[in-house]
C-alpha positions in Angstrom: 0.0 0.0 0.0 1.3 3.4 -1.0 0.3 6.9 0.0 0.2 9.7 -2.5 0.9 13.4 -1.7 -1.2 15.6 -4.1 0.1 19.0 -5.1 -2.1 22.1 -5.4 -2.4 22.0 -9.2 -3.6 18.4 -9.3 -6.1 19.0 -6.5 -7.6 22.1 -8.0 -8.0 20.6 -11.4 -9.7 17.6 -9.8 -12.0 19.9 -7.8 -12.9 21.8 -11.0 -13.8 18.5 -12.7 -11.2 18.9 -15.4 -11.2 16.0 -17.9 -8.9 13.1 -17.0 -8.3 14.0 -13.3 -10.9 11.6 -11.9 -9.4 8.8 -14.0 -6.0 9.8 -12.7 -6.8 9.9 -9.0 -9.3 7.0 -8.7 -6.8 4.2 -9.2 -4.4 5.9 -6.8 -7.1 6.1 -4.2 -7.9 2.4 -4.6 -4.2 1.6 -4.2 -3.4 3.8 -1.2 -4.3 7.0 0.7 -4.4 10.4 -1.0 -3.0 13.1 1.2 -2.3 16.9 0.9 0.0 19.1 2.8 -1.4 21.8 5.1 0.1 24.5 2.8 -1.8 22.9 -0.1 -5.0 23.0 1.9 -4.5 26.7 2.6 -3.7 27.4 -1.1 -7.0 25.7 -2.2 -9.0 27.6 0.4 -7.5 30.9 -0.7 -8.2 30.2 -4.4 -11.9 29.5 -3.6 -12.3 32.2 -1.0 -10.0 35.1 -1.9 -11.0 37.2 1.1 -9.9 34.4 3.5 -6.9 35.4 5.6 -4.8 32.8 7.4 
């Protein structure tokens, strides 16, 4: 079992339902755990809510 660290670009494209990203991440999720760094989480929140201040 492997864990996969997702970067901001991959995560945002997946959240925006860009073609191919579901197919990319689904097999990885079946194989192991998908994780993100706390900084990635903050970047995603700031992109979706520009007025958010950490």
